[in-house]
C-alpha positions as CSV (number, residue, x, y, z in Angstrom):
1,X,-107.6,-47.8,234.8
2,X,-104.6,-49.7,235.1
3,X,-101.7,-49.3,232.8
4,X,-100.2,-52.3,230.7
5,X,-96.7,-53.0,231.1
6,X,-94.5,-51.6,227.9
7,X,-93.7,-54.3,225.5
8,X,-89.7,-55.6,225.9
9,X,-88.0,-57.1,222.9
10,X,-86.2,-60.1,223.0
11,X,-82.3,-60.4,223.1
12,X,-82.7,-62.4,220.1
13,X,-85.2,-59.9,218.4
14,X,-82.5,-57.3,219.6
15,X,-79.4,-59.1,218.6
16,X,-80.8,-59.6,215.2
17,X,-81.8,-56.7,214.5
18,X,-78.3,-55.0,215.1
19,X,-76.5,-58.0,212.8
20,X,-79.0,-56.9,210.0
21,X,-78.6,-52.8,210.5
22,X,-75.2,-52.5,211.6
23,X,-73.6,-54.2,208.4
24,X,-75.5,-51.5,206.4
25,X,-74.0,-48.8,207.8
26,X,-70.3,-50.3,207.8
27,X,-70.3,-51.5,204.3
28,X,-71.6,-47.9,203.8
29,X,-68.5,-46.2,205.4
30,X,-66.1,-48.8,204.0
31,X,-67.2,-48.5,200.4
32,X,-66.5,-44.6,200.6
33,X,-63.2,-45.3,202.3
34,X,-62.2,-47.6,199.8
35,X,-63.4,-45.4,197.0
36,X,-61.4,-42.8,198.1
37,X,-57.7,-44.7,198.9
38,X,-57.8,-47.1,195.8
39,X,-54.4,-46.4,194.8
40,X,-53.1,-47.0,198.7
41,X,-54.9,-50.2,198.4
42,X,-53.4,-51.5,195.0
43,X,-49.8,-50.9,196.7
44,X,-50.6,-52.6,199.6
45,X,-48.3,-55.3,200.3
46,X,-49.4,-58.8,200.4
47,X,-48.5,-59.2,203.7
48,X,-51.0,-56.1,205.1
49,X,-53.5,-58.0,203.3
50,X,-52.7,-61.0,205.8
51,X,-53.2,-58.7,208.9
52,X,-56.3,-56.9,207.4
53,X,-57.9,-60.4,206.6
54,X,-57.4,-61.2,210.5
55,X,-58.6,-58.0,211.5
56,X,-62.0,-58.6,208.9
57,X,-62.4,-62.1,210.2
58,X,-62.8,-60.9,214.0
59,X,-65.0,-57.6,212.1
60,X,-67.4,-60.4,210.4
61,X,-68.1,-62.5,213.1
62,X,-69.0,-59.6,215.2
63,X,-71.7,-59.1,211.8
64,X,-69.8,-55.6,211.5
65,X,-68.6,-56.7,207.8
66,X,-70.5,-58.9,205.3
67,X,-68.2,-61.5,203.6
68,X,-69.6,-61.0,200.0
69,X,-68.9,-57.8,200.2
70,X,-65.5,-58.1,201.5
71,X,-65.1,-60.8,198.5
72,X,-66.1,-58.0,196.1
73,X,-63.4,-55.7,197.8
74,X,-60.7,-58.9,197.5
75,X,-61.5,-59.9,193.8
76,X,-61.2,-56.3,192.4
77,X,-57.8,-55.5,194.0
78,X,-56.5,-59.1,194.5
79,X,-58.4,-61.7,192.0
80,X,-58.3,-65.0,192.5
81,X,-55.3,-65.0,195.0
82,X,-57.4,-63.9,197.5
83,X,-59.5,-67.1,197.5
84,X,-57.5,-68.8,200.5
85,X,-57.9,-65.6,202.6
86,X,-61.9,-65.4,201.8
87,X,-61.9,-69.0,202.9
88,X,-59.8,-68.6,205.8
89,X,-61.5,-65.6,207.1
90,X,-65.0,-67.4,206.7
91,X,-64.0,-70.1,208.2
92,X,-62.9,-68.3,211.3
93,X,-65.5,-66.0,211.5
94,X,-67.8,-69.1,211.6
95,X,-65.6,-70.3,214.7
96,X,-65.6,-67.5,216.6
97,X,-69.9,-66.8,216.4
98,X,-70.2,-70.3,217.5
99,X,-67.8,-70.7,220.2
100,X,-69.0,-66.9,221.4
101,X,-72.8,-68.1,221.2
102,X,-71.9,-70.9,223.4
103,X,-69.8,-69.1,226.4
104,X,-72.8,-66.5,226.6
105,X,-74.5,-69.5,227.2
106,X,-76.8,-69.6,223.6
107,X,-78.5,-72.9,224.6
108,X,-80.5,-71.2,227.9
109,X,-81.7,-69.8,225.0
110,X,-82.7,-72.7,222.8
111,X,-84.7,-74.3,225.9
112,X,-86.4,-71.2,227.1
113,X,-87.6,-70.9,223.5
114,X,-88.5,-74.9,223.6
115,X,-90.6,-74.2,226.7
116,X,-93.0,-71.1,225.8
117,X,-93.1,-72.5,222.5
118,X,-93.7,-76.4,222.1
119,X,-93.1,-76.2,217.7
120,X,-90.0,-75.0,218.5
121,X,-89.1,-78.2,219.8
122,X,-90.2,-80.1,216.4
123,X,-88.4,-78.1,214.5
124,X,-85.3,-78.4,216.1
125,X,-86.2,-82.3,216.0
126,X,-86.0,-82.2,211.9
127,X,-82.6,-79.8,211.9
128,X,-80.6,-82.3,214.2
129,X,-81.4,-85.0,211.3
130,X,-80.4,-83.0,208.2
131,X,-77.7,-80.7,210.5
132,X,-75.1,-80.8,207.1
133,X,-77.5,-80.0,204.5
134,X,-79.7,-77.5,206.2
135,X,-76.4,-75.3,207.2
136,X,-75.2,-76.2,203.6
137,X,-78.4,-74.5,201.8
138,X,-78.8,-71.8,204.1
139,X,-75.6,-70.8,203.6
140,X,-76.0,-71.1,199.7
141,X,-78.7,-68.3,199.9
142,X,-77.2,-64.7,199.3
143,X,-80.0,-63.3,201.4
144,X,-79.3,-64.7,204.6
145,X,-77.1,-62.9,207.0
146,X,-73.5,-64.8,207.6
147,X,-73.4,-63.7,211.5
148,X,-77.6,-64.0,212.0
149,X,-77.1,-67.8,210.5
150,X,-74.3,-68.9,212.2
151,X,-75.7,-67.4,215.4
152,X,-78.8,-69.4,214.6
153,X,-76.7,-73.0,214.0
154,X,-75.3,-72.0,217.5
155,X,-78.1,-71.3,219.3
156,X,-80.0,-74.7,217.8
157,X,-77.0,-76.9,219.6
158,X,-75.7,-77.7,215.9
159,X,-72.4,-79.6,216.2
160,X,-69.3,-77.5,215.6
161,X,-67.8,-79.8,212.5
162,X,-71.2,-79.6,211.0
163,X,-71.5,-75.8,211.0
164,X,-67.9,-75.5,209.6
165,X,-68.5,-77.8,206.6
166,X,-71.7,-77.4,206.2
167,X,-70.7,-73.7,205.9
168,X,-67.6,-73.6,204.0
169,X,-69.6,-75.8,201.1
170,X,-72.2,-73.7,201.0
171,X,-70.0,-70.6,200.7
172,X,-67.9,-71.2,198.2
173,X,-70.4,-70.5,195.2
174,X,-71.1,-66.7,196.5
175,X,-67.2,-66.1,197.5
176,X,-66.1,-67.3,194.0
177,X,-69.4,-65.3,192.5
178,X,-68.1,-62.5,194.5
179,X,-64.8,-62.6,193.6
180,X,-65.0,-63.1,189.8
181,X,-67.8,-60.0,189.9
182,X,-64.9,-57.8,191.5
183,X,-61.9,-59.3,189.7
184,X,-64.0,-58.4,186.3
185,X,-64.6,-54.8,187.6
186,X,-63.2,-51.8,185.5
187,X,-64.4,-49.3,188.4
188,X,-64.5,-50.0,192.1
189,X,-67.2,-47.4,192.7
190,X,-69.8,-48.4,190.1
191,X,-68.6,-52.3,191.5
192,X,-69.7,-51.3,195.1
193,X,-72.9,-49.6,194.5
194,X,-73.9,-51.9,191.9
195,X,-72.5,-55.3,193.3
196,X,-75.2,-57.4,191.2
197,X,-75.0,-56.0,188.0
198,X,-74.4,-57.9,184.9
199,X,-77.0,-60.3,183.4
200,X,-75.2,-63.6,184.0
201,X,-74.4,-62.3,188.0
202,X,-78.2,-62.2,188.1
203,X,-79.3,-65.0,187.0
204,X,-76.9,-67.1,189.3
205,X,-77.5,-65.2,192.3
206,X,-81.3,-66.0,191.9
207,X,-80.5,-69.7,191.0
208,X,-78.8,-69.8,194.3
209,X,-82.1,-68.3,196.0
210,X,-84.2,-70.7,194.5
211,X,-81.8,-73.7,195.5
212,X,-81.5,-72.7,198.8
213,X,-85.4,-71.9,199.5
214,X,-86.3,-75.1,197.8
215,X,-83.4,-77.1,200.2
216,X,-84.4,-76.1,202.9
217,X,-88.3,-75.9,202.3
218,X,-87.9,-79.5,201.7
219,X,-86.2,-80.8,204.8
220,X,-88.8,-79.0,206.9
221,X,-91.8,-80.1,205.4
222,X,-94.4,-81.9,207.5
223,X,-93.9,-85.6,206.3
224,X,-97.4,-87.1,205.1
225,X,-98.3,-90.3,206.6
226,X,-100.0,-92.8,204.2
227,X,-102.8,-94.7,205.9
228,X,-102.8,-98.1,204.7
């Protein structure tokens, strides 16, 4: 009897799993560290926060730190003054992911998938017609991972300006909500262990998920041909 060859996981699948699991681990470690060093973080000069923001920009592009988690921490320690740094971090991370994907020839993966799965080409055609709006709705969702969605846009061949614009607009509600939750929190341990606590926060998150899902579903919906 011939032994069947072991199935191999494709590179996109492996990368997606890593970019989903790794942030959970790093978030847990950073949560424990922030709780144990709260006094030091409160007394840290503003210039140091700028340096940390630069480091977190790189970490976010590598899927090590979710931007929403970072926004919670920044909101707790810096309040609304952290908004410009967080927007800069998001833009920088989006740019790094996009450039890295192009440098690693991510387009070859798209071409391979299009050859193997012809329906992918049809989906990409719809995506190109509604790039900005689809990117906006995808980034609006609190559920979709930051790094994975940006990697997907780069692999799909989205234009850089559209990724930046749609990503920025979509991240505004999530970032502002996270900063507000962090600013209003009284205890960092409870905040990081229960980031979505509070009725208002839960309602806003549900609304963002619904709007994002409906928006994405609408643009990928099959167009019905009306017969005369």
